[in-house]
N, C-alpha and C positions, 0 to 999 in steps of 0.2 A: 758489482759483478764478481761472482765466485769463479776462480781460475784454478784448475787442477793441472799439475805438470806430471807427466808420466814418461817412462823410458821407452816402452814399446806399445804399439797401438792396440793390441788386444786387451791391454789393461783398461782401456776405455769402457769395456764391458762392466768391470767392477765399479768404475767411477759412476756410471749411470745408474746401475742397480743400487748402489749405496745411497745415492741421492734420492731415489724413489723410496727406499726403506725409511729414510729420515724425514720424508715428507717435503723435500725441496722440489721434487718433480711429481706431477700427477699425470700418469699415463692416460691416453697415448700422447707422446711428445713428437716434435718435428726435429729431425737431425739435419743440420747444415754441415756438410762434410767437405772441408777444404783440404785437398790432398792432390798429389800427383798420380794417385792410383785410386780406383773406386772402392777397393776392399770389400767387394760384394760376392766373394766365393761362398758357396753353400757347404758347410762342413758335414762330413759323414763320420760319426764317432761312435765309440762303444758306450759312451755315457750320455744321458739325456740332458738337454738344456733345461728341462723342467726340474732337475735335481736341485735340492736346496743347497748343496755344497758348491756354490758358484766358484769359489777360489780354486778348488780342485779341477773343476770343469775348464776354467781358463788356463790353468797351468799345464794341464796334461792333454787338452784336446783342441784348444783354439789356437789359431795363428794370427799373424798381424793382418791377414787379408780376409778373415772369416768371422770377425766378432760382431758384425752388424746383423747378419741374417738371424741368429738366435734371438736377438732383441726384438726383431720384427715379429718373429713367430710367437714370442711370448706376449705380444701386444703392447710392449713398452714403447716401441717406435711404430708409427703408422705412415710416416712420410719422410723420404730422404731427398735432400737437394744436394747434389754433388757439384761443387764449384771446381771445375776442371778446365779442359781445353776445348770442349765442344758445347754447342747449344742444341739440345734435344727437347721436344715437347713433353709435357707432363704425360706420364703413362701409368695406367692402372695395371697392377701386376698381382700375382698370387704367390703365396709361399705356404708350404706345408711340410709335414714330416711323414715318412712311411709308417702306416698303422697308428699315427698319432703319438709315437713314442718319443719324439724330440731328438732322435739320434741321426737319422739320415734325412737331411733337409733338401728340398727341391724348390726351385723358382719356376714360375710360369707353367703351372701344371695344366695339362689339357683336360677338357671337360670330361672325356670318357674315363680318365684316371682319377677323378675326384673321390670316388668311394674308397680308394686306397689311402687317402690323405684326410682323415676325419677332422684334423685340427687346422685345415686350410683356412687362411684368412687373406683378405685383400690389403694392399698397401699401395702407396703412390711413389713414383720415382721421377725426378726431374734432373736434367744435367744442364748446367749453365756456365757461361764465362763472365756474366754480368754481375759483379759484386754489388754495385749500387742498386741493382734491381731486386735484391733479395727481399726487400720489404714488401714488394708486390706478390712474392711467392709465399710469404709466410701465412700460415693458417691461423686459426683462432686460439689454439692451445699454446702451451709452453714450448720453448725451443732450446736445443742444445747446439752450441758451436764447437765443432770437433776439428782441430787444426793439426796437420802434420807438418813438421818443419821442412820436410823435403819439398813442399810446395814452394817455399821461398829459396831453396837451394836449386830449384829448377830440375830436380831429378825425376824424370818420368820413366826411367828404365825399369824393366820388370825384375832384373837381377841387381843385387847391391853392387856398388862400385867402390865403396870406401871401406877400408879396414880401420877399426877404431884404434886411435893412438892412446895407449894407456901406459902409465908407469908400471914398474915391476910389481909394486904392491897391489895396484888395481888389477893387473892381469892375474896375479895369484889368487886374489879374492874372487874374481869373476870366473876363473876356470875351476876353482874349488867349489863355489856355491852356485854359480850361474844364476844369480839373482839380480833383479833390477835395483837401481839406486834410489828409487822414489819411495814414498811411504808404504806402498803395497808390498814391496819386497817379494814379488812372485818369482818363481823359477822360470828362466828363459829356456825355451826348447832348443834353440840353436844360437850359436855365436858365429858371425861371419868371420871367415878366415881364408888364408891361402891367396889373398890378393894384397898387393902393396897399395897404399893410398894413392889414388889418381894414376894407377898403372896404365889405364886405358884413357886416352884423351876423351873427355865427355862432351857430347854435343849440346852443352848448355853452359851457362855461366855460373860457376860456384864461388864467385868472389864475395868477400864480406860486404863490399860496397853495394853490389847488386842486391844482396839479401836485405840490407838496410833500406834501400830504395823501394823494394817490393813490399816490405812491411809497412813503410810509411804510406804508400799509395793504398794498400789494402785497408788499413785502419782509417784512413781519411775517407774512403768511399763506403766503408761498412755502415749500413743503415739500421741494423738490428741490435737489440739489447737482450742477449740470451740469459736464461736463468743460470745455466752452467756452461762454462767454457773449458774445454780440454785441450791442452797443448802437449803434443807428443814429440819427443826428441828424435827418435828413429836413428840414433847414432850407433848403438850396439848391433843393430841389424844391417848396418852398412848403407842406408839410404840418405843419410845426412852426414856431411863431413864433420869430423871431430872438432875441427877448429870453428865450426859454425853453430854447433848444437846449443851451447849455453848462450852464445851471443844472440841467436834468434829468439830463444825463450825469454831472455831478459828484455829485449827490445819489444817483443810482443806484449809482455806483461805491462810494460810502461805505456805503450801506445794504446792498448785496449782500455787502460784505466783513464788515460787522458789523450784522446786522438789529436794529431797535429792539426792546427788551424790552417797553416800555410806550409808550403815546402819551397823555400826561397833560394836554395843553392843553384848555381849555374847548371842548366839542363844539358848544355853541350858536353860537359864532363861526364854526366850521368849516362847519356846515350852512347858514349864512347867507351863504356866499361868493357864490353865484350870485343875481343880482337877479331872475331870472324865476321863481323858486320862490315860490309863493303858498300860504299855509295858512289854512284856515277850520276852526277847531275841530279835529276829528280827521281832516279831509280835507286831503290835499296835492294841489296842482294845478300842472301844468307848462304855462305859457302857450304854449310853442313846439310841444310835441307834442300838447297837448290831453288829456293823460292824467290820470286821477284815481287816487289811491292811498289807500284808506280802510279796508282790511281788515287790522287789526293784531291780533296775539295779545295776551294779558294782559302778557307780558313785554315785547313791543315797545311797548305803550302806556306801561308803566312807564319804558322807556328814553326815549321822547319827552318824558314829563313831567320826567324828570331833566335832559334837555338844555335844556328851557325854563327850568329853575331854575339853569342855568349850572354843572351838576356836571361834574367831570372824569371821564375814563375810569375811573380807579381807584375813585372814589366810586360810580360806577354799578355797577361789578363787585361791590363790597361789598354794595350794596343787593340785587343779583340773588342773591347767595349767601345773605344773611340772609332775604330775603322768600320766595324760591322754592326754596331749597335746591339750587341748581345748583352742580355742581362748578366749582372755580375756573378750570381750563383750558378746560373746555367753555363756561363763561360768557364768557370772553374771546373765544373764537372766534365764538360766537353773536352777541355784541354787535358785534364788528368786521364780521362778515359781513352783519349786518342793515344797518349804516350804509353799508357799501360798496355793497350792492345798492340801497339807497335813493338813493345818489348816482348809481349807474350807470343806474337806471331814468329818472332825470330829466336827467342831464347827458351821457350818452353816446349818446343817440339820434341 
């Protein structure tokens, strides 16, 4: 598995295009986009996405939320699966540019306006929360796995919350050159500033322990083997805390290369990571979102009781097999998926 690490997400445009030029990817490809934000804004620029100078196009005209649309218009991507916080059915959509120039891009063009968009092309969009179900969604062609680290730091805010923590030399270099630290070294349009790190209490868990847990579950459940994997730090733009950026990248690289077979640490400790989770008997309450979660099946209640007793994942699986007669592999997936959904419901809002 080839893994590219980038600083900011619009550099993924260059990663994918370079892989196509080298023959690693054959368009059209499918994009599995793992992120806290869909990044599907349609750019309106003075430069065409059909221009051969892609580096200049990315540096001067694209943002971290608008790099996917030009790849769809150019026919490099024809299907996007967004792994986020909602489950939406597969939808056929249209994209085109005014007069076919590749400058002003529009989604979902109405039929009576199609003559003004001669390069209009169809594409498919799906939104899902089910990581282990990605194999069912995959098409026949090659696929790209595009991961933003803010997915594991649980940051779904539209605005950045974190100010990068840099030493004096790094700040001087960044303000002088405004370049990314990865091999692409492209100029960044903006640098987040004016906010102290964690100045606003975030309604999500940004602890290192939760990030490690989320990565372990994600890689354990991930059923696909992409041709290209892109990992974006999103630290300089303020969406991933500085203290988590390198940690998440390193753990992702290690886990993607060799997914964990089991996760055996006590789950009671892991579910108690976030301080704003409150439990009253069989009812769980999130003080930030005001949500209650109290409808548990018999197996889920057994899981919660085992967690209370400090059982490990392996011990809980043995109990599910003995008590409920559930197949071992299915029990493992059901248990992990229940815990991951419980965490997502309360920490990724």
